[in-house]
C-alpha positions in Angstrom: -23.1 -13.9 -11.8 -23.2 -11.1 -14.0 -26.7 -11.2 -16.4 -26.1 -10.4 -20.3 -26.8 -6.9 -20.2 -24.2 -6.2 -17.9 -21.3 -8.2 -20.1 -22.7 -6.1 -22.7 -20.7 -2.8 -21.0 -17.9 -4.2 -22.3 -18.5 -4.3 -26.1 -17.3 -0.7 -26.2 -13.9 -1.5 -24.8 -12.9 -5.1 -25.3 -12.1 -6.8 -28.6 -14.4 -9.9 -27.3 -17.0 -9.9 -24.4 -16.4 -11.9 -21.4 -18.0 -15.0 -21.4 -19.2 -14.6 -17.8 -18.4 -12.7 -14.9 -19.0 -12.1 -11.3 -19.8 -8.7 -9.7 -19.0 -7.9 -6.2 -21.3 -5.8 -4.1 -20.4 -3.6 -1.1 -17.2 -2.4 -2.3 -15.5 0.7 -2.8 -12.6 2.4 -4.6 -11.1 5.8 -4.3 -11.4 8.0 -7.3 -7.5 8.8 -6.8 -5.2 7.4 -4.5 -2.8 10.1 -4.5 -5.4 12.9 -3.8 -6.1 10.8 -0.8 -2.3 11.5 0.4 -2.9 15.3 -0.5 -6.0 15.2 1.4 -4.6 13.7 4.6 -1.0 15.7 4.8 -3.6 18.7 4.2 -5.3 17.8 7.4 -2.3 17.3 9.5 -0.8 20.5 8.4 -4.1 22.4 9.3 -3.7 21.1 13.0 -0.2 22.0 13.2 1.7 18.8 12.0 5.2 19.5 10.6 6.2 17.5 7.4 9.7 16.4 7.1 11.3 15.0 3.9 14.1 13.1 4.6 15.6 9.4 5.1 15.8 8.1 8.6 18.1 5.7 9.5 17.8 5.2 12.9 15.5 5.2 15.9 17.0 5.8 19.3 15.2 5.3 22.4 16.4 7.7 25.0 15.1 7.7 29.0 11.4 8.0 28.4 11.5 9.6 25.0 13.2 9.0 21.5 15.0 10.2 18.8 14.9 9.8 15.2 18.5 10.1 13.1 18.0 11.5 9.5 20.4 10.7 6.8 21.4 14.8 6.7 22.7 14.3 10.1 19.5 16.1 11.8 18.5 14.3 14.6 14.6 14.9 16.0 13.8 14.5 19.8 10.3 13.4 20.2 8.1 11.8 23.3 6.9 9.1 21.1 7.8 7.4 17.4 6.1 5.5 15.4 7.7 3.0 12.8 5.3 2.8 10.0 8.0 2.6 7.1 6.3 -0.1 5.1 9.0 -2.4 3.5 11.8 -0.5 4.7 10.7 -0.8 8.5 13.0 -4.0 9.0 16.2 -2.0 8.9 15.0 0.7 11.4 13.4 -2.2 13.9 16.6 -4.7 13.9 19.1 -1.9 15.5 16.0 -2.0 18.3 16.9 -5.5 18.6 13.7 -6.7 17.1 12.9 -9.6 14.7 10.6 -7.9 11.8 11.1 -10.5 8.5 9.6 -8.1 6.1 9.7 -8.9 2.1 8.8 -6.4 -0.2 6.0 -8.2 -2.3 6.3 -6.3 -5.0 3.6 -5.1 -7.8 3.7 -3.6 -11.7 1.2 -1.4 -12.9 0.9 0.9 -15.9 -1.2 3.7 -16.5 -2.9 5.7 -19.4 -4.3 9.3 -19.5 -5.6 8.2 -22.7 -8.5 5.8 -22.5 -12.0 4.9 -23.4 -13.0 3.3 -20.4 -16.3 4.5 -19.0 -16.4 5.7 -15.3 -19.5 3.6 -14.6 -17.5 0.2 -15.0 -16.0 -0.9 -11.8 -12.5 -2.2 -11.3 -12.5 -5.4 -13.5 -10.0 -8.6 -12.8 -9.6 -11.0 -15.9 -8.5 -14.2 -13.8 -7.5 -16.0 -17.0 -4.7 -13.0 -17.1 -4.0 -12.4 -13.5 -4.9 -9.0 -14.6 -7.1 -6.1 -13.1 -8.1 -3.0 -14.7 -9.3 0.3 -13.0 -10.1 3.6 -14.0 -8.9 6.8 -11.6 -9.3 10.2 -12.3 -5.9 10.6 -13.4 -6.5 7.9 -15.9 -6.8 3.8 -16.5 -4.7 1.7 -14.2 -3.8 -1.9 -15.3 -1.8 -4.1 -12.6 -0.9 -7.4 -12.0 2.0 -9.6 -11.1 3.5 -10.4 -7.1 7.1 -10.9 -7.2 8.7 -11.3 -3.7 12.2 -9.7 -3.3 14.4 -6.7 -1.6 12.1 -3.6 -1.7 14.6 -1.3 -3.3 15.6 -3.8 -6.1 15.7 -3.0 -9.6 11.9 -3.7 -11.6 12.0 -6.4 -13.9 10.9 -4.4 -17.5 9.1 -7.7 -18.8 6.4 -7.4 -16.0 5.2 -4.2 -17.7 5.9 -5.7 -20.8 3.4 -8.3 -20.0 0.8 -6.4 -18.7 1.0 -4.2 -21.9 0.7 -7.1 -23.9 -2.5 -8.5 -22.7 -4.2 -4.9 -23.1 -3.4 -5.3 -26.4 -4.6 -9.1 -26.7 -8.0 -7.6 -24.9 -8.2 -4.5 -27.1 -8.3 -2.0 -24.2 -7.6 1.3 -25.8 -4.1 2.5 -24.0 -1.0 4.8 -24.3 1.6 3.6 -26.2 3.9 4.9 -23.7 1.9 4.3 -20.5 3.3 5.7 -16.8 5.3 2.5 -15.3 5.1 1.9 -11.8 6.6 -0.8 -9.3 6.3 -1.0 -5.6 7.1 -3.2 -3.0 3.9 -4.1 -0.6 5.4 -4.7 3.2 4.3 -8.3 3.9 5.2 -10.8 6.7 5.1 -14.5 6.7 1.7 -15.0 8.2 0.5 -12.1 5.8 -0.8 -9.8 9.2 0.1 -6.7 9.9 2.6 -5.7 13.0 1.2 -3.1 15.1 1.8 -2.4 18.6 4.4 -1.1 21.2 7.6 -2.3 22.0 8.2 -4.0 25.3 11.7 -3.0 25.6 11.2 0.4 24.5 7.2 1.4 25.0 8.1 4.9 23.5 8.4 3.2 20.0 5.2 2.2 18.6 5.0 0.4 15.0 2.3 0.1 12.0 3.8 -2.2 9.2 3.4 -5.3 7.1 -0.1 -4.4 6.2 0.5 -6.1 2.1 -2.2 -5.2 -0.4 -4.5 -3.5 2.2 -2.8 -0.8 3.4 -5.1 1.9 2.4 -8.0 -0.6 3.2 -7.1 -0.6 7.1 -5.0 2.7 7.6 -7.8 4.6 9.2 -8.5 1.9 11.6 -5.0 1.3 12.3 -3.9 4.9 13.0 -7.0 4.6 15.7 -5.3 2.0 17.4 -2.0 3.2 17.6 -3.5 7.2 18.8 -4.8 5.0 21.3 -1.7 3.2 22.7 0.1 6.6 22.2 -2.1 8.4 24.6 -2.0 5.5 27.2 -5.9 4.7 26.3 -7.0 0.9 26.1 -6.7 -0.7 23.0 -8.5 -3.5 21.6 -7.6 -7.1 23.2 -7.1 -8.6 19.9 -4.2 -6.4 18.9 -1.8 -8.3 21.2 -1.9 -10.9 18.2 -0.3 -8.4 16.0 2.7 -7.7 18.3 6.1 -8.1 16.2 7.6 -10.3 19.1 5.7 -12.4 17.7 8.5 -13.5 15.3 10.7 -14.2 18.0 
């Protein structure tokens, strides 16, 4: 439980001090999610990797290799392909005869570059409002809502307005015109990811369905996919995450 002096730290940023709180230790937070992405892309390029910005429309096995068709008509030949397209992975897996019952578990957030939230306050969840507030290098972010639907469905503006109303009631300093975001978390029915290599097409690997834990589990997932792609032994428990479990 949080002590009175810990709760007092919220006096400067909230209209009313919380009546109580629970602090979780041993946790971590990135300072800026986009900076993590940029660092990974830079490291990939430094090792000779090439990044192509395009829409992949199909993965086609070919003998002991595979090819990826892009929306502009380009076809890329590869020895191995990893399908890691998040909530959009289903449309790439279906033509391969694989059932991947993904749904977009969509979340909403607003972010303000102008705020007075101190950097020593941790990510805070207001349980009675289902609202999470966290400070990043780029601003203060408030997140809420879970919405099941198609990954590319249009956002519901009422969700953003609801978050902004909660911030106003709490007294959190926030921009009157914040940046708004909505994104689909890739979620499978059993809430476990799909990681493995297709039985019918062993040159095609996959890694998706990590729901809310994509960033948290990305590094370990990448290590496992690398092991399989190089023909090295993977953990035995990975068999439980094969996409074929859905028939």
